[in-house]
C-alpha positions in Angstrom: 115.0 111.7 82.3 116.8 110.5 85.3 114.4 109.7 88.5 116.7 110.2 91.6 115.6 109.0 95.3 114.4 111.7 97.7 113.6 111.5 101.3 111.2 109.3 101.3 107.8 109.3 103.8 105.6 105.9 103.8 101.9 105.0 104.1 101.6 102.3 106.4 99.2 99.3 106.4 97.9 98.5 109.4 96.6 95.3 108.8 94.1 93.5 106.9 90.7 91.7 108.2 88.5 89.3 105.8 84.6 88.1 106.4 83.4 85.4 105.6 80.0 85.6 105.0 77.7 82.9 102.8 77.1 83.6 99.9 79.8 86.3 99.8 83.4 86.5 101.6 85.4 90.0 101.6 89.1 91.0 102.2 89.7 94.2 104.0 93.3 96.1 104.2 93.3 98.7 106.4 96.0 101.9 105.9 96.9 105.0 107.5 95.0 108.3 106.1 96.4 110.1 103.6 96.0 113.6 104.0 94.8 115.6 101.0 92.3 115.2 98.0 92.2 113.3 95.2 93.3 114.3 91.5 90.1 113.8 90.7 88.4 115.7 93.3 90.9 118.7 92.2 90.3 119.0 89.0 86.5 118.7 89.1 87.0 121.7 91.3 88.6 124.0 88.7 92.4 123.1 90.2 95.0 124.0 87.2 98.6 123.8 87.8 102.0 124.2 86.0 103.3 121.6 83.6 106.4 121.2 85.7 104.0 120.5 88.9 102.2 117.6 87.1 105.8 116.3 85.9 106.7 116.4 89.4 103.6 114.4 90.2 104.2 111.9 87.8 107.7 111.5 88.8 106.3 110.7 92.8 103.6 108.3 91.2 106.1 106.7 89.1 108.6 105.8 92.6 105.9 104.8 94.1 105.2 102.2 91.4 108.9 101.5 91.1 108.7 100.6 95.0 105.5 98.3 94.7 107.3 96.5 91.8 110.6 95.8 93.5 108.9 94.4 96.2 108.9 90.4 97.1 106.6 89.6 95.9 105.9 92.3 93.9 102.6 94.0 94.7 100.4 95.0 91.7 97.3 97.8 92.0 96.0 97.4 89.2 93.6 100.3 89.8 95.8 103.7 89.0 93.3 106.1 88.0 93.0 109.9 89.4 90.5 109.2 92.3 93.0 106.8 93.7 96.0 109.8 93.8 95.9 111.6 96.6 97.8 115.2 96.7 99.2 116.1 99.3 99.1 119.9 100.8 103.1 120.1 100.2 102.9 118.2 96.9 103.4 114.7 98.4 101.6 112.2 96.4 99.9 108.9 98.0 98.7 106.3 95.9 95.6 105.0 97.4 93.1 102.0 97.1 94.4 98.6 96.6 91.9 96.7 96.7 92.0 94.7 93.6 95.5 93.6 95.1 93.6 91.1 97.0 92.6 88.9 93.9 96.3 88.2 93.4 97.1 87.5 96.6 94.1 86.1 98.1 94.8 82.4 98.6 98.6 83.0 99.5 98.2 85.9 102.0 100.4 85.9 105.4 99.9 88.7 108.4 102.4 91.2 107.4 102.8 94.9 108.0 103.8 96.6 104.4 104.6 100.7 104.6 104.2 101.5 101.1 102.7 104.1 98.6 104.6 107.3 99.5 107.9 108.3 98.3 
């Protein structure tokens, strides 16, 4: 199967903030709102679709992962599950909840605005 490039919409990260309160500290990533519902919610509500549409969703997820892994430094999501995959009304796929990324880059994170997650 060949994955071809398509016109991309990007879900932008707007910023981040860090709180340091004893005995805990937290790192937060702020991103645009992803319109739609999670795959988990859709399935729990009885959603069914065709194999062709599922294949299209999977291809979009693969494209997102390829994009993230080709960034310098690469972004590794580490928590891909149906709750973190949002499906928009136009079948646009959004990968959300990059909370576990902080563990990889916690000590080296520098302020940047990354636009990632949707193709």
